[in-house]
C-alpha positions as CSV (number, residue, x, y, z in Angstrom):
1,X,-19.3,25.4,-13.2
2,X,-16.7,26.3,-16.9
3,X,-13.7,26.2,-18.2
4,X,-11.9,29.3,-16.9
5,X,-10.8,31.5,-19.5
6,X,-7.8,34.0,-19.9
7,X,-9.8,36.6,-22.2
8,X,-7.3,37.6,-25.0
9,X,-7.2,41.3,-24.8
10,X,-6.3,43.1,-28.4
11,X,-3.6,43.2,-30.3
12,X,-2.5,39.9,-27.5
13,X,-2.8,37.0,-30.4
14,X,0.6,39.0,-32.6
15,X,2.3,39.1,-28.8
16,X,2.0,35.3,-28.2
17,X,3.4,34.7,-31.9
18,X,6.4,36.8,-31.2
19,X,7.9,36.7,-28.1
20,X,8.4,39.9,-26.6
21,X,11.9,42.0,-26.9
22,X,13.8,43.4,-24.0
23,X,14.8,46.8,-23.5
24,X,18.6,47.8,-22.8
25,X,21.5,48.1,-25.3
26,X,23.8,44.8,-24.4
27,X,21.0,42.8,-23.0
28,X,19.1,43.7,-26.4
29,X,22.0,42.3,-28.4
30,X,22.4,39.0,-26.4
31,X,18.6,38.3,-26.3
32,X,18.3,39.1,-29.9
33,X,21.4,36.8,-30.8
34,X,19.4,33.9,-28.8
35,X,16.4,34.5,-30.4
36,X,18.4,34.3,-34.1
37,X,19.7,31.1,-33.1
38,X,16.7,29.8,-31.5
39,X,14.3,30.8,-34.2
40,X,16.7,29.1,-37.2
41,X,16.7,26.0,-35.2
42,X,12.9,25.6,-34.9
43,X,12.9,26.8,-39.0
44,X,15.5,24.0,-39.3
45,X,13.8,21.2,-37.7
46,X,10.6,22.0,-39.3
47,X,12.4,21.8,-42.5
48,X,13.7,18.5,-41.6
49,X,10.3,17.1,-41.0
50,X,9.3,17.9,-43.6
51,X,12.3,16.5,-45.2
52,X,12.0,13.2,-43.4
53,X,7.9,12.6,-44.5
54,X,8.5,13.0,-47.6
55,X,11.6,10.1,-47.3
56,X,9.6,7.9,-45.1
57,X,6.5,8.4,-47.8
58,X,9.2,8.1,-50.5
59,X,10.8,4.8,-49.0
60,X,6.9,2.9,-49.0
61,X,6.0,3.9,-52.2
62,X,9.3,2.8,-54.0
63,X,8.1,-1.2,-53.8
64,X,6.4,-3.6,-51.8
65,X,8.1,-3.9,-48.5
66,X,7.2,-3.9,-44.7
67,X,6.4,-0.3,-44.6
68,X,3.2,-1.1,-46.8
69,X,2.2,-4.4,-45.2
70,X,-0.8,-4.7,-47.9
71,X,1.7,-4.8,-50.6
72,X,3.8,-8.0,-52.1
73,X,6.1,-8.8,-54.5
74,X,4.2,-8.7,-57.7
75,X,1.5,-6.6,-56.1
76,X,1.9,-2.8,-55.5
77,X,-0.7,-1.4,-57.8
78,X,0.1,2.7,-58.4
79,X,-3.5,3.5,-57.3
80,X,-2.3,2.4,-53.4
81,X,1.7,3.3,-53.8
82,X,0.5,6.9,-54.8
83,X,2.2,9.9,-56.8
84,X,5.4,9.6,-54.9
85,X,6.4,6.2,-56.3
86,X,9.5,6.4,-58.3
87,X,11.2,9.0,-55.9
88,X,13.8,6.5,-54.9
89,X,14.8,3.9,-57.1
90,X,18.0,3.6,-55.6
91,X,16.5,2.4,-52.1
92,X,17.9,-0.6,-50.5
93,X,16.4,-4.1,-51.3
94,X,18.0,-5.3,-47.9
95,X,15.1,-6.1,-45.6
96,X,17.2,-5.4,-42.3
97,X,19.0,-2.7,-43.8
98,X,16.1,-0.5,-44.9
99,X,14.5,-1.1,-41.0
100,X,17.9,0.2,-39.6
101,X,17.1,3.4,-42.4
102,X,13.4,3.5,-41.7
103,X,14.8,3.5,-38.2
104,X,17.1,5.8,-38.0
105,X,14.7,8.3,-40.1
106,X,12.3,8.3,-37.8
107,X,14.2,8.5,-34.7
108,X,15.9,11.4,-36.2
109,X,12.6,12.6,-36.8
110,X,11.7,12.5,-33.2
111,X,14.4,14.6,-31.9
112,X,13.6,17.8,-34.5
113,X,10.4,17.0,-33.4
114,X,11.6,17.8,-29.7
115,X,13.8,21.2,-31.0
116,X,10.9,22.2,-33.0
117,X,8.6,22.3,-30.1
118,X,11.3,23.5,-27.8
119,X,11.9,26.7,-29.7
120,X,8.4,27.0,-31.1
121,X,8.0,30.0,-29.6
122,X,10.5,32.0,-32.4
123,X,8.5,30.9,-35.1
124,X,5.9,33.2,-37.1
125,X,2.9,31.4,-37.5
126,X,2.5,31.1,-41.0
127,X,5.4,29.5,-40.6
128,X,4.4,26.9,-38.4
129,X,0.8,26.5,-40.5
130,X,2.8,26.2,-43.6
131,X,5.1,23.2,-42.1
132,X,1.8,21.4,-40.7
133,X,0.0,21.7,-43.9
134,X,2.7,20.4,-45.9
135,X,3.4,17.7,-43.8
136,X,0.1,16.3,-44.0
137,X,-0.2,17.1,-47.4
138,X,2.6,14.8,-47.8
139,X,1.5,11.9,-46.0
140,X,-2.2,12.0,-47.7
141,X,0.2,11.3,-50.6
142,X,1.3,8.0,-48.9
143,X,0.4,4.5,-49.3
144,X,-0.7,3.0,-46.6
145,X,2.1,2.7,-43.5
146,X,2.8,0.1,-41.4
147,X,-1.0,-1.9,-40.5
148,X,-3.8,-2.6,-42.8
149,X,-6.4,-1.3,-40.5
150,X,-7.9,1.2,-43.0
151,X,-9.0,-2.0,-45.4
152,X,-10.1,-3.3,-42.4
153,X,-12.6,-0.3,-42.0
154,X,-13.3,-0.8,-46.1
155,X,-14.0,-4.3,-45.4
156,X,-16.7,-4.0,-42.4
157,X,-18.5,-1.1,-45.0
158,X,-18.8,-3.6,-47.6
159,X,-19.7,-6.5,-45.9
160,X,-23.3,-4.4,-44.4
161,X,-24.1,-2.4,-47.9
162,X,-22.7,-5.0,-50.7
163,X,-23.3,-8.9,-48.7
164,X,-26.2,-8.2,-46.3
165,X,-24.3,-9.3,-43.1
166,X,-23.9,-7.4,-39.7
167,X,-20.0,-6.4,-39.1
168,X,-20.6,-6.9,-35.3
169,X,-22.0,-10.0,-35.7
170,X,-20.2,-12.1,-38.9
171,X,-16.6,-11.7,-38.8
172,X,-15.8,-11.3,-42.2
173,X,-14.3,-14.8,-42.9
174,X,-17.7,-15.8,-43.5
175,X,-18.2,-12.8,-46.6
176,X,-17.5,-14.3,-50.1
177,X,-13.4,-14.1,-50.6
178,X,-14.1,-12.8,-53.8
179,X,-14.5,-9.4,-52.4
180,X,-11.8,-6.8,-53.3
181,X,-11.5,-6.0,-50.2
182,X,-11.3,-9.2,-48.1
183,X,-7.3,-9.9,-49.6
184,X,-6.5,-6.3,-48.7
185,X,-8.0,-6.6,-44.7
186,X,-6.3,-9.4,-42.3
187,X,-8.5,-9.1,-39.2
188,X,-10.7,-12.1,-41.0
189,X,-12.0,-13.5,-37.5
190,X,-12.7,-9.9,-35.7
191,X,-16.2,-8.7,-34.8
192,X,-15.4,-5.0,-36.0
193,X,-14.6,-2.9,-32.8
194,X,-15.4,0.4,-34.5
195,X,-17.7,2.3,-33.7
196,X,-21.7,2.6,-35.2
197,X,-20.9,6.1,-36.6
198,X,-17.3,5.1,-38.0
199,X,-19.1,2.6,-39.3
200,X,-21.9,4.0,-40.5
201,X,-19.4,6.5,-42.6
202,X,-17.3,3.5,-44.1
203,X,-21.0,2.2,-45.0
204,X,-21.4,5.6,-47.0
205,X,-18.1,5.3,-48.6
206,X,-18.6,1.8,-50.4
207,X,-20.2,3.4,-53.3
208,X,-17.1,4.6,-54.2
209,X,-15.3,1.2,-54.5
210,X,-12.7,0.3,-53.1
211,X,-10.0,2.3,-54.2
212,X,-12.1,5.5,-54.1
213,X,-13.1,4.8,-50.6
214,X,-9.2,4.3,-49.5
215,X,-8.6,7.7,-50.6
216,X,-11.3,9.2,-49.4
217,X,-10.7,8.2,-46.2
218,X,-7.1,9.3,-46.0
219,X,-8.3,12.7,-46.5
220,X,-11.5,12.5,-44.0
221,X,-8.6,11.8,-41.4
222,X,-6.3,14.2,-42.9
223,X,-9.1,17.1,-42.5
224,X,-9.5,15.8,-39.0
225,X,-6.7,16.7,-37.5
226,X,-6.0,20.0,-39.5
227,X,-9.6,21.1,-37.9
228,X,-8.0,19.3,-34.4
229,X,-4.8,21.5,-35.0
230,X,-6.8,24.5,-35.9
231,X,-8.9,24.2,-32.5
232,X,-5.4,23.5,-30.7
233,X,-4.5,27.1,-32.0
234,X,-7.7,28.5,-30.8
235,X,-7.9,27.2,-27.5
236,X,-4.1,27.9,-26.8
237,X,-5.0,31.8,-27.4
238,X,-8.2,31.9,-25.4
239,X,-6.2,30.5,-22.5
240,X,-3.7,33.0,-23.0
241,X,-0.5,31.1,-24.3
242,X,0.8,30.9,-27.7
243,X,-0.4,28.8,-30.1
244,X,2.6,27.7,-32.1
245,X,4.1,25.6,-29.8
246,X,0.8,23.8,-29.0
247,X,0.3,23.1,-32.6
248,X,3.8,22.1,-33.4
249,X,3.4,19.7,-29.9
250,X,0.4,17.7,-31.7
251,X,0.5,18.1,-35.4
252,X,4.7,17.3,-35.7
253,X,4.8,14.1,-33.4
254,X,6.7,12.0,-36.2
255,X,4.7,9.1,-33.9
256,X,1.4,10.2,-34.8
257,X,2.3,11.4,-38.5
258,X,3.7,8.3,-39.1
259,X,1.4,5.2,-37.4
260,X,-1.4,7.9,-37.2
261,X,-1.7,9.9,-40.6
262,X,0.4,7.7,-42.9
263,X,-1.6,4.1,-41.8
264,X,-4.6,6.1,-41.9
265,X,-6.1,5.6,-38.4
266,X,-9.5,6.9,-37.5
267,X,-8.3,8.5,-34.6
268,X,-8.0,11.6,-35.9
269,X,-11.5,11.7,-36.2
270,X,-12.5,11.0,-32.8
271,X,-9.8,13.5,-31.5
272,X,-11.7,16.0,-33.8
273,X,-15.4,15.3,-31.9
274,X,-13.3,15.5,-28.6
275,X,-11.5,19.2,-29.6
276,X,-14.9,20.3,-30.7
277,X,-16.8,19.6,-27.3
278,X,-14.0,21.0,-25.4
279,X,-13.9,23.9,-27.6
280,X,-17.9,25.2,-26.8
281,X,-17.5,24.3,-23.2
282,X,-14.7,27.0,-23.8
283,X,-16.4,29.2,-25.3
284,X,-19.4,29.3,-22.8
285,X,-21.0,27.5,-20.4
286,X,-24.6,27.6,-22.3
287,X,-22.9,25.7,-25.1
288,X,-22.6,22.5,-22.8
289,X,-25.5,21.0,-24.4
290,X,-23.7,21.3,-27.8
291,X,-20.4,20.3,-26.5
292,X,-22.1,16.8,-25.1
293,X,-23.8,16.2,-28.8
294,X,-19.8,16.0,-30.0
295,X,-18.6,14.1,-27.0
296,X,-21.4,11.8,-28.2
297,X,-20.2,11.9,-31.6
298,X,-16.7,10.7,-30.3
299,X,-17.7,8.1,-28.0
300,X,-19.8,7.0,-31.4
301,X,-16.4,6.6,-33.8
302,X,-14.3,5.2,-31.0
303,X,-15.7,4.1,-27.0
304,X,-11.9,5.4,-25.7
305,X,-13.6,8.7,-25.9
306,X,-15.7,7.6,-22.4
307,X,-13.0,7.7,-20.2
308,X,-13.3,11.6,-20.1
309,X,-16.6,11.6,-19.5
310,X,-16.6,12.5,-15.7
311,X,-14.3,15.4,-16.5
312,X,-16.6,17.0,-19.4
313,X,-19.9,16.2,-17.3
314,X,-18.3,18.7,-14.5
315,X,-16.5,21.1,-17.2
316,X,-19.3,23.0,-18.2
317,X,-23.0,22.8,-16.9
318,X,-23.8,19.4,-16.1
319,X,-27.2,19.2,-17.0
320,X,-26.9,20.8,-20.1
321,X,-23.8,18.6,-21.2
322,X,-25.8,15.4,-20.2
323,X,-28.6,16.5,-22.3
324,X,-27.2,17.0,-25.3
325,X,-24.7,14.0,-24.8
326,X,-28.5,11.8,-24.1
327,X,-30.2,13.4,-27.1
328,X,-27.5,12.9,-29.7
329,X,-26.6,9.6,-28.3
330,X,-30.1,8.6,-28.6
331,X,-29.7,10.0,-32.2
332,X,-26.6,7.8,-32.9
333,X,-28.3,4.5,-31.3
334,X,-31.6,4.7,-32.9
335,X,-29.8,5.3,-36.5
336,X,-27.2,2.0,-35.0
337,X,-30.0,-0.2,-34.5
338,X,-32.0,0.6,-37.9
339,X,-28.5,-0.4,-39.3
340,X,-27.2,-3.6,-37.0
341,X,-29.9,-4.1,-34.7
342,X,-29.5,-4.6,-31.3
343,X,-25.4,-5.5,-31.1
344,X,-23.0,-3.2,-30.4
345,X,-18.6,-2.8,-31.5
346,X,-16.9,-6.2,-30.6
347,X,-14.6,-4.6,-28.2
348,X,-14.5,-7.6,-25.5
349,X,-12.2,-9.6,-28.3
350,X,-10.0,-6.8,-28.9
351,X,-9.8,-6.2,-24.8
352,X,-8.8,-9.3,-24.7
353,X,-5.4,-9.4,-27.3
354,X,-2.3,-8.6,-25.6
355,X,0.8,-7.0,-27.3
356,X,3.8,-8.3,-26.5
357,X,6.1,-5.1,-26.2
358,X,2.9,-3.5,-24.4
359,X,3.4,-1.9,-20.7
360,X,0.6,-3.9,-19.3
361,X,2.7,-7.2,-20.4
362,X,6.0,-6.2,-19.8
363,X,5.0,-5.4,-16.2
364,X,3.5,-9.1,-15.7
365,X,6.9,-10.0,-16.8
366,X,8.5,-7.7,-14.0
367,X,6.3,-9.4,-11.3
368,X,7.2,-13.1,-12.7
369,X,3.6,-13.6,-13.8
370,X,4.9,-14.5,-17.7
371,X,3.5,-11.4,-18.9
372,X,-0.3,-9.7,-18.5
373,X,-2.9,-12.6,-17.0
374,X,-6.2,-11.9,-16.4
375,X,-5.9,-10.7,-13.0
376,X,-3.4,-8.2,-13.7
377,X,-5.9,-6.7,-16.4
378,X,-8.8,-6.6,-14.0
379,X,-6.5,-4.2,-11.2
380,X,-5.4,-2.6,-14.3
381,X,-9.1,-1.8,-15.4
382,X,-10.1,-0.8,-12.4
383,X,-6.8,1.5,-11.7
384,X,-8.0,3.3,-14.9
385,X,-11.1,3.7,-13.5
386,X,-10.3,4.8,-10.2
387,X,-7.9,7.4,-12.1
388,X,-10.7,8.8,-14.3
389,X,-13.0,9.7,-11.2
390,X,-9.8,11.1,-9.2
391,X,-9.2,13.4,-12.3
392,X,-12.8,15.0,-12.5
393,X,-12.1,15.6,-8.8
394,X,-8.8,17.4,-9.2
395,X,-10.3,19.3,-11.7
396,X,-13.9,20.2,-9.9
397,X,-11.4,21.8,-7.2
398,X,-8.8,23.6,-9.7
399,X,-10.9,23.7,-12.7
400,X,-7.7,25.9,-14.4
401,X,-6.0,22.2,-14.6
402,X,-8.9,21.0,-17.3
403,X,-5.8,20.2,-19.6
404,X,-3.6,18.5,-17.4
405,X,-7.1,16.2,-15.9
406,X,-8.3,15.6,-19.5
407,X,-4.3,14.6,-20.5
408,X,-3.8,12.4,-17.3
409,X,-6.8,10.2,-17.9
410,X,-5.7,9.4,-21.2
411,X,-2.1,9.1,-20.8
412,X,-3.5,6.5,-17.9
413,X,-5.9,4.7,-20.2
414,X,-2.7,4.4,-23.2
415,X,-0.4,3.4,-20.9
416,X,-2.7,0.3,-19.6
417,X,-3.9,-0.8,-23.4
418,X,-3.5,-4.4,-23.2
419,X,-3.2,-3.9,-27.4
420,X,-0.7,-1.3,-27.5
421,X,-0.3,0.6,-30.8
422,X,1.7,4.0,-31.0
423,X,-0.7,6.2,-32.8
424,X,-2.2,6.4,-29.7
425,X,-0.4,8.7,-28.0
426,X,-3.1,11.7,-30.0
427,X,-5.5,11.1,-28.1
428,X,-3.1,13.1,-25.2
429,X,-1.7,15.2,-26.8
430,X,-3.5,17.7,-27.5
431,X,-4.5,18.0,-23.3
432,X,-0.6,18.2,-22.8
433,X,0.4,20.9,-25.5
434,X,-2.7,23.2,-23.5
435,X,-1.8,22.4,-20.2
436,X,0.1,24.9,-18.2
437,X,2.7,22.9,-16.3
438,X,5.7,21.0,-18.5
439,X,4.8,17.8,-16.3
440,X,2.5,15.9,-19.1
441,X,3.9,16.6,-22.0
442,X,7.2,15.6,-20.4
443,X,4.9,12.1,-19.7
444,X,3.9,12.2,-23.5
445,X,7.6,12.7,-24.5
446,X,8.2,9.3,-22.6
447,X,5.3,7.5,-23.6
448,X,6.7,8.5,-26.9
449,X,9.8,7.5,-26.7
450,X,8.7,4.0,-25.4
451,X,6.4,3.6,-28.6
452,X,9.3,4.9,-30.8
453,X,11.5,2.2,-29.4
454,X,9.0,-0.4,-29.2
455,X,7.2,-0.3,-32.7
456,X,10.2,0.7,-35.1
457,X,10.9,-1.2,-37.7
458,X,14.1,-2.8,-36.5
459,X,12.6,-3.0,-33.1
460,X,12.6,-7.0,-33.3
461,X,16.3,-6.8,-34.0
462,X,16.8,-4.0,-30.9
463,X,14.9,-6.6,-28.6
464,X,16.7,-9.7,-30.0
465,X,20.2,-7.8,-29.1
466,X,19.2,-7.1,-25.7
467,X,17.8,-10.9,-25.2
468,X,14.4,-9.5,-24.7
469,X,11.6,-11.7,-26.0
470,X,7.7,-10.7,-23.8
471,X,6.8,-13.9,-26.0
472,X,9.0,-16.8,-24.8
473,X,7.0,-17.5,-22.1
474,X,3.9,-20.0,-22.0
475,X,1.2,-17.2,-21.1
476,X,3.6,-14.9,-24.7
477,X,2.6,-18.0,-26.7
478,X,-1.0,-18.4,-26.0
479,X,-1.3,-14.7,-26.6
480,X,0.6,-14.8,-29.9
481,X,-1.4,-17.7,-30.9
482,X,-4.8,-15.8,-30.1
483,X,-3.5,-13.1,-32.2
484,X,-2.8,-15.2,-35.1
485,X,-6.1,-17.1,-34.9
486,X,-7.9,-13.9,-35.7
487,X,-5.8,-12.8,-39.1
488,X,-5.4,-16.2,-40.3
């Protein structure tokens, strides 16, 4: 069974981009005035998002701060700060004041994002495209925001090529500390949790050196994000829906922009492969084999994509999809075997880590367990697996609900992760955007609100103000020690 398509007749694309105009004098006048207001609000919101993105990047690029954890007093080279350094010389040097300013700015961007999406139906296509391109260009020029993962990517790649160490067997702590990537990375006692395809990509960038590898990864992440948005646009048109709101919902989400694009995470690469898989399934059932191959690529970038296997398998022609996935998986598996031997990513260690403010840990606290215990973790994992199977069965019975089925499975996975991270929200955004009903989009907004409150720079001060300390229990202290042992 293939995804049901709404064939778009000639001229529909133009009608999707511009709302229908009512006939009649007074009704037309009132509706036209309302449309004008909504269009102005949407355009102003997009402009505000562009300005907010520039402000966040300018903050981070101005001087060493928590916004760029790899920077430090006396160490913030021009290649890391980027070309936007010096735009904000009057930026406060007070840590707390900067945290509140950055948090307020992120909150304002989230509100502008919601306004832009609510009124996006009144936007012209070229306005949306121009805004998305401008925002991506700004974050392309950004220093690494909030996290050090991009330098961990580079470090794992250099381990294999420069030092002949298998990142799935050897922790970075055992590589020569004189390597220029060692001081920039921090997960020195963690085996690489990243998929073989992505690790091979980082190894291919090693000849460029650390600096050029950093900027090459930024460029690849940005391009993958833009390709994903183009596929979201195309899928929305094929489903007979307005593409502009769908693209705004995905591509203008500040949680993904700041913590995903700004921090150069590889989730964009996984999502790009997933959306190529979905696009091929939507085009024709005969392309199920190619869709299966792209699904395998997504899984070999990041294992999180596996949760959609039962849903996507039933979405096209199962035999062809499975054949394509197995063929690509065999080829990628052989490449991994040659490069890394019979070893797989170190997911077990990362899976055991617990974020104090993560939803599973908060659930454990609410249940009086002192946090997320091993038993609770097992129960949540089993629940996620059952939800994935249930979503596949639901999609089989109601094939037109495939975006909701995929999005729901990913949302449950994101909420269940012990090691919570805000940029994971992007996994579900395209499917929520393409969903026919508003409930999945509302759920992503609510989850995004949680991530915003939990991870903004001022979050520790907010938690202190409400007397929330999820690491105050014995279990919380143990979870914290486990993390500190990996990053020392």
